[in-house]
C-alpha positions as CSV (number, residue, x, y, z in Angstrom):
1,M,-34.8,-52.1,26.0
2,L,-32.0,-49.3,26.6
3,D,-30.1,-49.6,23.5
4,E,-26.7,-49.5,25.5
5,K,-27.6,-46.0,26.8
6,L,-29.2,-44.4,29.7
7,T,-31.4,-41.3,29.6
8,D,-32.9,-38.8,31.9
9,Q,-36.1,-40.9,32.1
10,E,-34.4,-43.9,33.6
11,F,-33.5,-41.7,36.8
12,N,-35.3,-39.8,39.5
13,T,-34.8,-36.3,40.2
14,L,-31.8,-36.9,42.6
15,C,-30.0,-39.2,40.2
16,N,-30.5,-36.8,37.5
17,A,-29.1,-33.9,39.5
18,F,-26.0,-36.2,40.2
19,A,-25.7,-37.4,36.7
20,I,-25.4,-33.8,35.4
21,A,-23.0,-32.8,38.1
22,Y,-20.7,-36.0,37.5
23,Y,-20.9,-36.7,34.1
24,E,-21.4,-33.0,32.4
25,G,-19.8,-31.0,34.7
26,L,-19.2,-27.3,34.7
27,N,-18.0,-26.2,31.1
28,N,-18.1,-29.9,30.6
29,D,-15.4,-30.7,32.9
30,S,-16.5,-34.2,33.8
31,R,-15.4,-35.8,36.9
32,Y,-16.4,-39.2,35.3
33,V,-13.7,-38.8,32.9
34,D,-11.1,-38.1,35.5
35,D,-12.2,-41.2,37.6
36,Y,-12.2,-43.4,34.4
37,V,-8.5,-42.3,33.7
38,L,-7.6,-43.2,37.2
39,A,-9.5,-46.4,37.4
40,F,-7.9,-47.7,34.2
41,G,-4.5,-45.8,34.2
42,V,-5.1,-44.3,30.9
43,T,-4.8,-40.9,29.5
44,Q,-8.0,-39.0,28.1
45,D,-6.9,-39.9,24.6
46,A,-6.6,-43.4,25.2
47,I,-10.2,-44.0,27.3
48,C,-11.6,-45.8,24.1
49,S,-9.1,-48.4,24.3
50,V,-10.3,-49.8,27.6
51,E,-11.7,-53.2,26.8
52,D,-15.4,-53.5,27.5
53,T,-15.5,-56.4,30.0
54,W,-17.3,-57.0,33.3
55,A,-14.0,-57.0,35.2
56,N,-13.5,-53.5,34.0
57,Y,-17.1,-52.4,34.5
58,D,-16.7,-53.5,38.0
59,K,-13.8,-51.1,38.7
60,L,-16.0,-47.9,38.2
61,P,-18.7,-48.4,40.9
62,P,-16.3,-47.4,43.8
63,F,-15.4,-44.2,42.2
64,I,-19.0,-43.3,41.4
65,D,-20.2,-44.3,44.9
66,A,-17.3,-42.1,46.5
67,R,-18.4,-39.0,44.1
68,F,-22.1,-39.7,44.9
69,A,-21.5,-39.5,48.6
70,D,-19.1,-36.7,48.5
71,W,-21.6,-34.8,46.3
72,Q,-24.2,-35.5,48.9
73,A,-21.9,-34.2,51.6
74,M,-21.3,-30.8,49.8
75,G,-25.0,-30.2,49.6
76,K,-25.7,-31.6,46.3
77,P,-24.2,-28.9,44.2
78,E,-24.9,-28.3,40.4
79,Y,-21.6,-29.4,39.4
80,I,-18.7,-31.3,40.9
81,V,-15.5,-29.1,40.6
């Protein structure tokens, strides 16, 4: 049971590197938050207002897939800036 969270133990080395680059970012400047705001048309202050539904969940993979492809094309930098 994952208890609604993922840790580095669930990913391989490649995916862990991407997770840090995307979700943490340089100086905690997360590209994930940027994509979340774009996907749902909310401000950073209102990201918790997005309803937890499968329809909303399904809006995020295209953003994550694009970031992953770009990250790989850039040579897998430590952070996505």
